[in-house]
C-alpha positions as CSV (number, residue, x, y, z in Angstrom):
1,M,0.3,-0.4,0.1
2,L,3.0,2.4,0.9
3,Y,4.3,1.9,-2.7
4,H,1.1,2.7,-4.3
5,D,0.8,6.2,-2.1
6,I,4.4,7.0,-3.3
7,A,4.0,5.8,-6.8
8,S,0.2,7.9,-6.9
9,L,2.6,11.0,-5.4
10,L,5.3,10.9,-7.7
11,S,3.1,10.6,-10.5
12,R,1.4,13.7,-9.7
13,Y,4.0,15.9,-9.0
14,L,6.0,14.6,-12.6
15,L,2.9,15.6,-14.3
16,M,2.3,18.8,-12.7
17,N,6.2,20.1,-13.1
18,L,5.8,19.1,-16.9
19,T,2.7,20.7,-17.5
20,K,4.9,24.1,-16.4
21,Y,8.0,23.1,-18.0
22,K,5.8,23.0,-21.2
23,E,3.8,26.1,-20.8
24,L,7.8,27.9,-20.4
25,V,9.2,25.5,-23.3
26,M,6.6,26.9,-25.3
27,E,6.9,30.8,-24.4
28,C,8.6,33.1,-27.0
29,G,11.7,33.7,-25.3
30,C,12.8,36.1,-28.5
31,G,10.0,38.8,-29.0
32,R,9.5,38.1,-32.3
33,S,6.7,35.2,-32.1
34,P,3.3,37.0,-32.8
35,S,1.3,35.1,-30.9
36,G,3.7,34.9,-27.9
37,K,4.3,31.1,-28.4
38,C,7.7,29.8,-29.4
39,C,7.3,29.5,-33.4
40,G,10.8,29.2,-34.4
41,W,11.4,32.5,-35.3
42,H,14.5,32.9,-33.1
43,A,16.6,31.3,-35.7
44,L,15.7,33.7,-38.7
45,S,17.7,36.1,-40.0
46,E,16.7,39.4,-39.7
47,E,15.7,39.5,-43.6
48,E,14.4,36.3,-43.1
49,Y,12.0,37.3,-40.1
50,Q,11.1,40.4,-41.9
51,K,9.6,38.7,-45.0
52,E,7.7,36.3,-42.5
53,L,6.0,39.2,-40.5
54,A,5.5,40.8,-44.0
55,K,3.4,37.4,-45.1
56,L,1.8,37.2,-41.7
57,R,0.5,41.0,-41.6
58,K,-0.8,40.6,-45.2
59,G,-3.2,37.9,-44.1
60,K,-4.3,39.8,-40.9
61,T,-4.9,43.0,-39.3
62,E,-2.5,44.3,-36.5
63,E,-5.7,44.3,-34.2
64,E,-6.1,40.5,-35.2
65,I,-2.4,39.7,-34.6
66,N,-3.1,41.5,-31.4
67,E,-5.0,39.5,-30.0
68,D,-3.6,36.4,-31.1
69,K,-1.2,37.4,-28.0
70,D,-3.9,37.2,-25.5
């Protein structure tokens, strides 16, 4: 019975921390992502970034882009 309790507690602890870890990993750290979540734009050169941003803005209004961040 003790083994089951320890396993259950450990399982819950790992699940809770994995969820927190995923949230942190998925956040944009470079500030380039229009959604606030990492989309790999940190790896783009400035020129590539500007092209991707222009493509995105062509399809969406600035208000829609800002709504995605929230």
